[in-house]
MDAnalysis code that builds the backbone (N, CA, C; Angstrom):
import MDAnalysis as mda
import numpy as np

u = mda.Universe.empty(600, n_residues=200, atom_resindex=np.repeat(np.arange(200), 3), trajectory=True)
u.add_TopologyAttr("name", ["N", "CA", "C"] * 200)
u.add_TopologyAttr("resid", np.arange(1, 201))
u.add_TopologyAttr("resname", ["MET", "LEU", "PRO", "GLY", "ARG", "HIS", "SER", "PRO", "ARG", "ARG", "HIS", "ALA", "HIS", "LEU", "ALA", "GLN", "LEU", "ARG", "THR", "ARG", "PRO", "SER", "LEU", "VAL", "ALA", "THR", "THR", "SER", "ASP", "ARG", "LEU", "LEU", "ALA", "ALA", "LEU", "GLY", "LEU", "ARG", "GLU", "LEU", "GLU", "PHE", "ALA", "ILE", "CYS", "ARG", "LEU", "THR", "HIS", "LEU", "ARG", "GLN", "ARG", "SER", "GLN", "PHE", "ASP", "ILE", "GLU", "PHE", "LEU", "ALA", "ASN", "GLU", "GLU", "LEU", "TRP", "VAL", "PHE", "VAL", "SER", "LYS", "ASP", "HIS", "ALA", "LEU", "ALA", "ALA", "ARG", "ALA", "ALA", "VAL", "THR", "LEU", "ASP", "GLU", "VAL", "SER", "ARG", "PHE", "PRO", "TRP", "VAL", "LEU", "GLN", "PRO", "TRP", "THR", "SER", "PRO", "ALA", "ARG", "GLN", "ALA", "ILE", "GLU", "SER", "ALA", "PHE", "ALA", "ALA", "GLU", "ARG", "VAL", "SER", "SER", "PRO", "GLU", "ALA", "ARG", "VAL", "GLU", "THR", "THR", "SER", "ILE", "PHE", "ALA", "ALA", "PHE", "HIS", "LEU", "VAL", "ARG", "GLU", "ALA", "GLY", "MET", "VAL", "GLY", "VAL", "LEU", "PRO", "SER", "THR", "ILE", "PRO", "SER", "GLU", "SER", "VAL", "ALA", "ARG", "ALA", "ASP", "LEU", "VAL", "ARG", "LEU", "PRO", "ILE", "SER", "LEU", "PRO", "ASN", "THR", "LEU", "LEU", "GLU", "TYR", "GLY", "ILE", "VAL", "THR", "ARG", "ARG", "GLU", "GLU", "PRO", "VAL", "SER", "ALA", "ASN", "ALA", "LEU", "GLU", "PHE", "ILE", "SER", "VAL", "ILE", "ARG", "GLU", "GLN", "TYR", "ALA", "ALA", "VAL", "ARG", "ALA"])
u.atoms.positions = np.array([
    [6.246, 1.966, 2.053],
    [6.762, 1.022, 3.047],
    [8.130, 0.511, 2.606],
    [9.083, 0.456, 3.532],
    [10.333, -0.196, 3.230],
    [10.121, -1.688, 3.329],
    [10.741, -2.476, 2.432],
    [10.451, -3.897, 2.385],
    [11.087, -4.669, 3.517],
    [10.582, -5.893, 3.729],
    [11.202, -6.803, 4.670],
    [10.823, -6.541, 6.106],
    [11.359, -7.377, 6.976],
    [11.075, -7.268, 8.396],
    [11.730, -6.026, 8.964],
    [11.036, -5.343, 9.869],
    [11.612, -4.172, 10.524],
    [12.519, -4.628, 11.657],
    [13.690, -4.034, 11.720],
    [14.610, -4.336, 12.817],
    [15.556, -3.164, 12.965],
    [16.111, -2.965, 14.189],
    [17.046, -1.858, 14.383],
    [18.233, -1.929, 13.426],
    [18.735, -3.138, 13.156],
    [19.908, -3.268, 12.298],
    [19.558, -2.953, 10.846],
    [18.411, -3.451, 10.390],
    [18.026, -3.269, 8.996],
    [17.836, -1.798, 8.675],
    [17.288, -1.034, 9.619],
    [16.993, 0.364, 9.350],
    [17.930, 1.317, 10.084],
    [19.093, 0.810, 10.518],
    [20.019, 1.656, 11.257],
    [20.480, 2.833, 10.415],
    [20.655, 2.620, 9.083],
    [21.148, 3.710, 8.256],
    [20.137, 4.839, 8.147],
    [18.866, 4.572, 8.422],
    [17.887, 5.659, 8.445],
    [18.206, 6.626, 9.589],
    [18.592, 6.075, 10.720],
    [18.915, 6.914, 11.876],
    [20.206, 7.699, 11.672],
    [21.049, 7.239, 10.720],
    [22.328, 7.888, 10.499],
    [22.265, 8.987, 9.439],
    [21.081, 9.217, 8.878],
    [20.945, 10.271, 7.884],
    [21.324, 11.620, 8.489],
    [22.013, 12.427, 7.679],
    [22.411, 13.756, 8.160],
    [21.213, 14.705, 8.198],
    [20.181, 14.383, 7.430],
    [18.979, 15.218, 7.389],
    [17.888, 14.600, 8.258],
    [16.857, 15.355, 8.523],
    [15.707, 14.868, 9.272],
    [14.476, 15.010, 8.384],
    [14.203, 13.990, 7.560],
    [13.093, 14.107, 6.611],
    [11.750, 14.130, 7.320],
    [10.796, 14.775, 6.692],
    [9.410, 14.774, 7.166],
    [8.634, 13.788, 6.314],
    [8.007, 12.798, 6.944],
    [7.318, 11.731, 6.229],
    [5.813, 11.958, 6.246],
    [5.180, 11.693, 5.101],
    [3.725, 11.801, 4.970],
    [3.210, 10.451, 4.501],
    [2.288, 9.855, 5.242],
    [1.721, 8.557, 4.880],
    [0.264, 8.746, 4.468],
    [-0.002, 8.484, 3.194],
    [-1.376, 8.565, 2.699],
    [-1.455, 7.786, 1.391],
    [-2.542, 7.914, 0.666],
    [-2.717, 7.149, -0.566],
    [-1.927, 7.771, -1.716],
    [-1.686, 6.965, -2.757],
    [-0.874, 7.422, -3.888],
    [-1.442, 8.673, -4.540],
    [-2.755, 8.725, -4.713],
    [-3.344, 9.887, -5.394],
    [-3.093, 11.171, -4.605],
    [-3.136, 11.101, -3.281],
    [-2.903, 12.295, -2.468],
    [-1.425, 12.677, -2.440],
    [-0.560, 11.673, -2.441],
    [0.872, 11.964, -2.504],
    [1.229, 12.648, -3.824],
    [0.641, 12.162, -4.907],
    [0.932, 12.748, -6.219],
    [0.406, 14.179, -6.304],
    [-0.752, 14.424, -5.710],
    [-1.298, 15.783, -5.705],
    [-0.355, 16.719, -4.955],
    [0.162, 16.268, -3.795],
    [1.092, 17.083, -3.011],
    [2.408, 17.282, -3.756],
    [2.846, 16.252, -4.467],
    [4.074, 16.361, -5.251],
    [3.901, 17.381, -6.379],
    [2.748, 17.340, -7.030],
    [2.465, 18.290, -8.092],
    [2.394, 19.728, -7.601],
    [1.973, 19.905, -6.360],
    [1.893, 21.241, -5.759],
    [3.211, 21.664, -5.089],
    [4.234, 20.837, -5.223],
    [5.551, 21.089, -4.644],
    [5.542, 21.095, -3.117],
    [4.592, 20.390, -2.536],
    [4.574, 20.234, -1.084],
    [5.508, 19.102, -0.651],
    [5.847, 18.230, -1.597],
    [6.791, 17.135, -1.365],
    [7.873, 17.198, -2.434],
    [9.059, 16.667, -2.087],
    [10.134, 16.628, -3.082],
    [10.085, 15.351, -3.895],
    [9.656, 14.268, -3.278],
    [9.466, 13.007, -3.991],
    [8.462, 12.174, -3.206],
    [7.980, 11.134, -3.836],
    [7.032, 10.243, -3.171],
    [7.394, 8.800, -3.483],
    [7.085, 7.916, -2.555],
    [7.217, 6.482, -2.796],
    [5.791, 5.957, -2.936],
    [5.378, 5.760, -4.154],
    [3.995, 5.388, -4.408],
    [3.886, 4.840, -5.828],
    [2.692, 4.776, -6.342],
    [2.481, 4.372, -7.734],
    [1.708, 5.452, -8.460],
    [1.907, 5.560, -9.749],
    [1.098, 6.460, -10.546],
    [-0.320, 5.904, -10.587],
    [-1.297, 6.775, -10.556],
    [-2.690, 6.308, -10.558],
    [-3.268, 6.261, -11.965],
    [-2.616, 6.936, -12.917],
    [-3.041, 6.911, -14.323],
    [-1.792, 6.959, -15.197],
    [-1.804, 6.250, -16.301],
    [-0.651, 6.238, -17.196],
    [-0.336, 7.632, -17.730],
    [-1.360, 8.479, -17.868],
    [-1.111, 9.818, -18.405],
    [-0.236, 10.669, -17.475],
    [-0.088, 10.240, -16.217],
    [0.747, 10.996, -15.285],
    [2.234, 10.894, -15.606],
    [2.596, 9.988, -16.537],
    [3.995, 9.876, -16.939],
    [4.498, 11.146, -17.623],
    [3.575, 11.975, -18.112],
    [3.990, 13.240, -18.713],
    [4.322, 14.291, -17.645],
    [3.899, 14.044, -16.414],
    [4.121, 15.001, -15.321],
    [5.189, 14.530, -14.344],
    [5.316, 13.190, -14.199],
    [6.224, 12.635, -13.206],
    [7.142, 11.589, -13.826],
    [8.321, 11.433, -13.217],
    [9.217, 10.306, -13.506],
    [9.055, 9.299, -12.379],
    [9.146, 8.011, -12.720],
    [9.066, 6.976, -11.694],
    [10.207, 5.995, -11.868],
    [10.901, 5.726, -10.775],
    [11.966, 4.723, -10.742],
    [11.394, 3.465, -10.094],
    [11.290, 2.408, -10.878],
    [10.631, 1.183, -10.421],
    [11.324, 0.596, -9.193],
    [10.506, 0.210, -8.202],
    [11.007, -0.495, -7.020],
    [10.448, -1.905, -6.918],
    [9.143, -2.053, -7.148],
    [8.527, -3.362, -6.932],
    [7.148, -3.423, -7.564],
    [6.712, -4.636, -7.803],
    [5.314, -4.886, -8.118],
    [4.655, -5.436, -6.860],
    [3.476, -4.972, -6.564],
    [2.768, -5.429, -5.366],
    [1.427, -6.031, -5.758],
    [1.013, -7.027, -5.006],
    [-0.329, -7.548, -5.187],
    [-1.190, -7.121, -4.004],
    [-2.489, -7.127, -4.217],
    [-3.415, -6.786, -3.143],
    [-3.729, -8.029, -2.327],
    [-3.721, -7.880, -1.008],
    [-4.122, -8.953, -0.110],
    [-5.419, -8.563, 0.593],
    [-6.322, -9.515, 0.663],
    [-7.531, -9.367, 1.473],
    [-7.255, -10.089, 2.786],
    [-7.476, -9.416, 3.913],
    [-7.073, -10.005, 5.184],
    [-8.087, -9.699, 6.286],
    [-8.042, -10.537, 7.328],
    [-8.936, -10.401, 8.487],
    [-8.141, -10.679, 9.753],
    [-8.770, -10.467, 10.897],
    [-8.115, -10.799, 12.168],
    [-8.089, -12.316, 12.350],
    [-7.210, -12.767, 13.224],
    [-7.073, -14.209, 13.450],
    [-8.325, -14.818, 14.054],
    [-9.200, -13.992, 14.642],
    [-10.428, -14.497, 15.263],
    [-11.657, -14.336, 14.370],
    [-11.474, -13.867, 13.161],
    [-12.605, -13.625, 12.257],
    [-13.247, -14.945, 11.838],
    [-14.537, -14.897, 11.528],
    [-15.277, -16.099, 11.129],
    [-14.692, -16.770, 9.886],
    [-14.014, -16.008, 9.028],
    [-13.458, -16.576, 7.802],
    [-11.983, -16.953, 7.921],
    [-11.368, -16.670, 9.057],
    [-9.915, -16.812, 9.198],
    [-9.426, -18.245, 8.975],
    [-10.216, -19.232, 9.338],
    [-9.774, -20.622, 9.225],
    [-10.217, -21.285, 7.927],
    [-10.883, -20.554, 7.077],
    [-11.412, -21.132, 5.837],
    [-10.294, -21.402, 4.831],
    [-10.314, -22.601, 4.242],
    [-9.322, -22.952, 3.225],
    [-9.688, -22.372, 1.863],
    [-10.965, -22.072, 1.693],
    [-11.429, -21.478, 0.436],
    [-12.575, -20.524, 0.748],
    [-12.618, -19.430, 0.038],
    [-13.680, -18.451, 0.244],
    [-13.806, -17.640, -1.049],
    [-15.016, -17.217, -1.358],
    [-15.236, -16.456, -2.580],
    [-15.361, -14.973, -2.261],
    [-15.158, -14.168, -3.271],
    [-15.298, -12.724, -3.099],
    [-16.738, -12.371, -2.742],
    [-17.677, -13.132, -3.270],
    [-19.085, -12.898, -2.965],
    [-19.359, -13.105, -1.475],
    [-18.809, -14.164, -0.902],
    [-18.991, -14.427, 0.532],
    [-18.392, -13.306, 1.373],
    [-17.171, -12.907, 1.021],
    [-16.471, -11.905, 1.816],
    [-17.164, -10.545, 1.720],
    [-17.795, -10.272, 0.590],
    [-18.437, -8.967, 0.388],
    [-19.609, -8.742, 1.344],
    [-20.106, -9.803, 1.968],
    [-21.247, -9.674, 2.883],
    [-20.825, -9.232, 4.281],
    [-19.516, -9.194, 4.523],
    [-18.990, -8.722, 5.806],
    [-18.648, -7.238, 5.698],
    [-18.545, -6.549, 6.829],
    [-18.107, -5.133, 6.795],
    [-16.646, -5.034, 6.352],
    [-16.340, -4.027, 5.563],
    [-14.993, -3.807, 5.045],
    [-14.473, -2.453, 5.484],
    [-13.146, -2.337, 5.546],
    [-12.491, -1.039, 5.656],
    [-11.692, -0.866, 4.369],
    [-11.956, 0.227, 3.665],
    [-11.408, 0.441, 2.335],
    [-10.744, 1.811, 2.229],
    [-9.811, 1.927, 1.301],
    [-9.252, 3.223, 0.988],
    [-10.267, 4.010, 0.147],
    [-10.116, 5.324, 0.036],
    [-11.079, 6.126, -0.738],
    [-11.122, 5.716, -2.211],
    [-12.192, 6.125, -2.888],
    [-12.428, 5.756, -4.276],
    [-11.272, 6.130, -5.187],
    [-10.585, 7.222, -4.880],
    [-9.547, 7.705, -5.790],
    [-8.235, 6.934, -5.692],
    [-8.082, 6.065, -4.706],
    [-6.817, 5.355, -4.520],
    [-6.718, 4.171, -5.488],
    [-5.501, 3.827, -5.946],
    [-5.330, 2.681, -6.841],
    [-5.836, 1.371, -6.248],
    [-5.595, 1.154, -4.943],
    [-6.040, -0.093, -4.315],
    [-7.560, -0.201, -4.342],
    [-8.253, 0.908, -4.092],
    [-9.720, 0.880, -4.108],
    [-10.234, 0.605, -5.517],
    [-9.633, 1.241, -6.497],
    [-10.056, 1.013, -7.877],
    [-9.842, -0.442, -8.282],
    [-8.746, -1.033, -7.811],
    [-8.455, -2.428, -8.148],
    [-9.475, -3.377, -7.521],
    [-9.813, -3.169, -6.236],
    [-10.786, -4.074, -5.600],
    [-12.176, -3.881, -6.185],
    [-12.533, -2.650, -6.541],
    [-13.834, -2.419, -7.168],
    [-13.896, -3.093, -8.535],
    [-12.792, -3.095, -9.269],
    [-12.742, -3.796, -10.559],
    [-12.917, -5.298, -10.362],
    [-12.334, -5.819, -9.272],
    [-12.484, -7.246, -8.977],
    [-13.928, -7.584, -8.637],
    [-14.596, -6.733, -7.838],
    [-16.013, -6.948, -7.542],
    [-16.839, -6.955, -8.827],
    [-16.569, -5.991, -9.698],
    [-17.338, -5.885, -10.945],
    [-17.106, -7.104, -11.842],
    [-15.847, -7.576, -11.905],
    [-15.533, -8.736, -12.737],
    [-16.248, -9.988, -12.253],
    [-16.449, -10.086, -10.927],
    [-17.136, -11.248, -10.353],
    [-18.649, -11.027, -10.253],
    [-19.119, -9.884, -10.764],
    [-20.537, -9.512, -10.681],
    [-21.019, -9.503, -9.228],
    [-20.157, -8.965, -8.373],
    [-20.445, -8.860, -6.944],
    [-20.593, -7.381, -6.605],
    [-21.601, -7.067, -5.818],
    [-21.794, -5.680, -5.403],
    [-20.724, -5.272, -4.401],
    [-20.311, -4.016, -4.463],
    [-19.376, -3.479, -3.482],
    [-20.005, -3.574, -2.094],
    [-19.228, -3.897, -1.057],
    [-19.802, -4.063, 0.288],
    [-20.592, -2.830, 0.720],
    [-21.805, -3.076, 1.188],
    [-22.628, -1.954, 1.665],
    [-22.130, -1.449, 3.018],
    [-21.693, -2.377, 3.867],
    [-21.168, -1.999, 5.183],
    [-19.670, -1.760, 5.032],
    [-19.270, -0.506, 5.027],
    [-17.851, -0.203, 4.829],
    [-17.485, 1.119, 5.489],
    [-16.217, 1.207, 5.826],
    [-15.620, 2.436, 6.337],
    [-14.495, 2.794, 5.381],
    [-14.370, 4.072, 5.039],
    [-13.291, 4.517, 4.164],
    [-12.284, 5.324, 4.973],
    [-11.014, 5.020, 4.786],
    [-9.964, 5.764, 5.491],
    [-8.656, 5.677, 4.729],
    [-7.841, 6.712, 4.832],
    [-6.488, 6.666, 4.282],
    [-5.487, 6.214, 5.341],
    [-5.935, 6.059, 6.577],
    [-5.040, 5.722, 7.688],
    [-4.821, 4.217, 7.783],
    [-3.564, 3.792, 7.641],
    [-3.241, 2.372, 7.794],
    [-3.474, 1.934, 9.238],
    [-3.126, 2.791, 10.195],
    [-3.341, 2.482, 11.609],
    [-4.827, 2.229, 11.873],
    [-5.701, 3.112, 11.351],
    [-7.142, 2.946, 11.557],
    [-7.643, 1.674, 10.883],
    [-7.128, 1.388, 9.690],
    [-7.550, 0.173, 8.979],
    [-7.196, -1.072, 9.786],
    [-5.961, -1.143, 10.289],
    [-5.552, -2.294, 11.090],
    [-6.393, -2.406, 12.361],
    [-6.653, -1.275, 12.995],
    [-7.447, -1.288, 14.227],
    [-8.846, -1.833, 13.954],
    [-9.468, -1.394, 12.866],
    [-10.829, -1.849, 12.551],
    [-10.856, -3.329, 12.174],
    [-9.802, -3.794, 11.530],
    [-9.733, -5.227, 11.197],
    [-9.571, -6.051, 12.472],
    [-8.682, -5.601, 13.351],
    [-8.403, -6.379, 14.571],
    [-9.525, -6.288, 15.603],
    [-10.051, -5.093, 15.790],
    [-10.976, -4.874, 16.902],
    [-12.449, -4.879, 16.511],
    [-12.751, -4.606, 15.251],
    [-14.158, -4.527, 14.833],
    [-14.548, -5.633, 13.868],
    [-13.640, -6.568, 13.613],
    [-13.976, -7.717, 12.771],
    [-14.215, -7.376, 11.310],
    [-13.601, -6.303, 10.841],
    [-13.804, -5.896, 9.456],
    [-12.811, -6.598, 8.529],
    [-13.111, -6.568, 7.253],
    [-12.242, -7.136, 6.223],
    [-11.404, -5.995, 5.650],
    [-10.100, -6.213, 5.511],
    [-9.226, -5.195, 4.948],
    [-8.655, -5.638, 3.617],
    [-8.255, -4.685, 2.800],
    [-7.545, -4.980, 1.551],
    [-6.511, -3.885, 1.329],
    [-5.238, -4.306, 1.234],
    [-4.125, -3.372, 1.075],
    [-3.013, -4.028, 0.250],
    [-2.135, -3.242, -0.336],
    [-0.965, -3.829, -0.994],
    [-0.193, -4.714, -0.025],
    [0.335, -5.817, -0.517],
    [0.888, -6.877, 0.329],
    [1.979, -6.419, 1.281],
    [2.789, -5.417, 0.911],
    [3.888, -5.010, 1.786],
    [3.409, -4.448, 3.114],
    [2.163, -3.991, 3.158],
    [1.664, -3.362, 4.390],
    [1.248, -4.399, 5.439],
    [0.401, -5.398, 5.100],
    [0.014, -6.373, 6.129],
    [0.931, -7.584, 6.235],
    [1.967, -7.689, 5.395],
    [2.739, -8.933, 5.324],
    [3.381, -9.324, 6.658],
    [3.917, -8.353, 7.404],
    [4.557, -8.689, 8.678],
    [3.535, -9.174, 9.703],
    [2.358, -8.552, 9.735],
    [1.312, -8.986, 10.668],
    [0.798, -10.368, 10.292],
    [0.742, -10.656, 8.996],
    [0.328, -11.992, 8.548],
    [1.395, -13.017, 8.930],
    [2.665, -12.664, 8.770],
    [3.753, -13.582, 9.128],
    [3.736, -13.903, 10.613],
    [3.322, -12.943, 11.449],
    [3.233, -13.172, 12.903],
    [1.936, -13.871, 13.293],
    [1.058, -14.136, 12.313],
    [-0.260, -14.744, 12.556],
    [-1.158, -13.827, 13.373],
    [-0.860, -12.551, 13.360],
    [-1.717, -11.556, 13.998],
    [-2.911, -11.259, 13.097],
    [-2.657, -11.272, 11.796],
    [-3.705, -11.148, 10.780],
    [-3.639, -12.371, 9.880],
    [-4.730, -12.627, 9.173],
    [-4.809, -13.793, 8.297],
    [-5.157, -13.336, 6.889],
    [-4.326, -13.737, 5.941],
    [-4.631, -13.442, 4.541],
    [-5.673, -14.447, 4.042],
    [-6.742, -13.943, 3.467],
    [-7.772, -14.820, 2.936],
    [-7.347, -15.369, 1.574],
    [-7.744, -16.616, 1.279],
    [-7.332, -17.249, 0.010],
    [-8.133, -16.726, -1.181],
    [-7.975, -15.457, -1.448],
    [-8.643, -14.807, -2.574],
    [-7.572, -14.220, -3.477],
    [-7.575, -14.627, -4.734],
    [-6.600, -14.111, -5.691],
    [-7.247, -12.973, -6.469],
    [-6.645, -11.792, -6.368],
    [-7.172, -10.632, -7.070],
    [-6.299, -10.336, -8.286],
    [-6.902, -9.884, -9.383],
    [-6.095, -9.505, -10.550],
    [-5.124, -8.391, -10.172],
    [-3.872, -8.511, -10.616],
    [-2.874, -7.501, -10.287],
    [-2.996, -6.331, -11.254],
    [-3.918, -5.421, -10.948],
    [-4.140, -4.271, -11.822],
    [-3.442, -3.014, -11.299],
    [-2.668, -3.153, -10.219],
    [-1.945, -1.999, -9.684],
    [-0.775, -1.646, -10.597],
    [-0.587, -0.360, -10.853],
    [0.560, 0.075, -11.623],
    [1.819, -0.062, -10.776],
    [2.989, 0.005, -11.437],
    [4.251, -0.215, -10.739],
    [4.451, 0.800, -9.614],
    [5.185, 0.344, -8.622],
    [5.403, 1.077, -7.378],
    [6.849, 1.544, -7.368],
    [7.082, 2.827, -7.057],
    [8.461, 3.274, -7.075],
    [8.663, 4.674, -6.528],
    [9.835, 5.225, -6.809],
    [10.203, 6.567, -6.367],
    [9.734, 7.546, -7.444],
    [8.836, 8.429, -7.076],
    [8.238, 9.352, -8.041],
    [8.762, 10.765, -7.785],
    [9.221, 11.402, -8.852],
    [9.692, 12.783, -8.788],
    [9.027, 13.580, -9.906],
    [9.085, 14.890, -9.792],
    [8.562, 15.727, -10.868],
    [9.429, 15.550, -12.112],
    [8.790, 15.432, -13.259],
    [9.470, 15.066, -14.494],
    [10.615, 16.021, -14.827],
    [11.789, 15.404, -15.070],
    [12.981, 16.116, -15.509],
    [13.361, 17.274, -14.577],
    [13.083, 17.082, -13.292],
    [13.423, 18.103, -12.305],
    [14.298, 17.462, -11.230],
    [15.534, 17.927, -11.058],
    [16.419, 17.304, -10.068],
    [15.925, 17.535, -8.643],
    [16.242, 16.582, -7.780],
    [15.891, 16.729, -6.366],
    [17.125, 17.196, -5.603],
    [16.912, 17.646, -4.394],
    [17.999, 18.181, -3.583],
    [18.934, 17.068, -3.111],
    [20.104, 17.470, -2.648],
    [21.065, 16.513, -2.089],
    [20.484, 15.788, -0.877],
    [19.695, 16.498, -0.066],
    [19.070, 15.869, 1.101],
    [18.117, 14.757, 0.677],
    [17.310, 15.040, -0.360],
    [16.365, 14.031, -0.848],
    [17.115, 12.847, -1.443],
    [18.202, 13.116, -2.164],
    [18.986, 12.035, -2.764],
    [19.570, 11.117, -1.701],
    [19.955, 11.682, -0.577],
    [20.499, 10.872, 0.522],
    [19.451, 9.885, 1.028],
    [18.220, 10.371, 1.187],
    [17.158, 9.491, 1.669],
    [16.786, 8.467, 0.597],
    [16.740, 8.898, -0.661],
    [16.410, 7.991, -1.756],
    [17.434, 6.868, -1.861],
    [18.699, 7.167, -1.588],
    [19.742, 6.133, -1.663],
    [19.492, 5.019, -0.650],
    [18.969, 5.384, 0.527],
    [18.637, 4.374, 1.538],
    [17.498, 3.482, 1.033],
    [16.498, 4.103, 0.416],
    [15.370, 3.342, -0.117],
    [15.837, 2.374, -1.198],
    [16.694, 2.854, -2.097],
    [17.213, 1.979, -3.159],
    [17.958, 0.791, -2.569],
    [18.768, 1.049, -1.539],
    [19.529, -0.009, -0.874],
    [18.621, -1.091, -0.316],
    [17.533, -0.652, 0.340],
    [16.620, -1.594, 0.959],
    [15.970, -2.496, -0.079],
    [15.501, -1.918, -1.160],
    [14.833, -2.718, -2.186],
    [15.826, -3.593, -2.944],
    [17.048, -3.125, -3.155],
    [18.061, -3.937, -3.803],
    [18.401, -5.160, -2.960],
    [18.441, -4.976, -1.632],
    [18.741, -6.098, -0.732],
    [17.642, -7.152, -0.790],
    [16.396, -6.709, -0.918],
    [15.279, -7.657, -0.979],
    [15.306, -8.437, -2.295],
    [15.649, -7.751, -3.399],
    [15.655, -8.414, -4.718],
    [16.847, -9.315, -4.896],
    [17.910, -9.114, -4.114],
    [19.163, -9.888, -4.289],
    [18.970, -11.360, -3.933],
])
């Protein structure tokens, strides 16, 4: 995800790229697998294991925290305080077991001695996750950059649950010591610009 609010002006330079990149949206583990198979030239994601540093280079962009969120009409939406145990009794939409976000939330459940939600749907689709949260009353958990705009619009509500930040750093991942093409560098420069503007 590119940081900050989406607007035609903020992302105008994306439309001015001389190339037409093909974008793939999925979990970090699947992006890394595709990168390793040379199906992608680079990925914007996080390493899922420290040992992957021997296979990939990563240029740090940001640290992200996990947010637990619900629709504005959910039974827990107006609560000033809520525990992970309480929330676990509701249906959840989760990323697959192999994703860093899923591993982080499962670690949080284990640390609180709370069972993983029995009623759950697993998907790599952000669109499907948002739809299930909004329309089916499910609980979602994703890195903060994904639901932040919907939370700012009060379309979704972040629950007051603090999760340990066990996610590894998020950045531009390339195959170790292997240069990328000029086309990829052009797109990467736009990404660097966006994150630099947010940090400034």
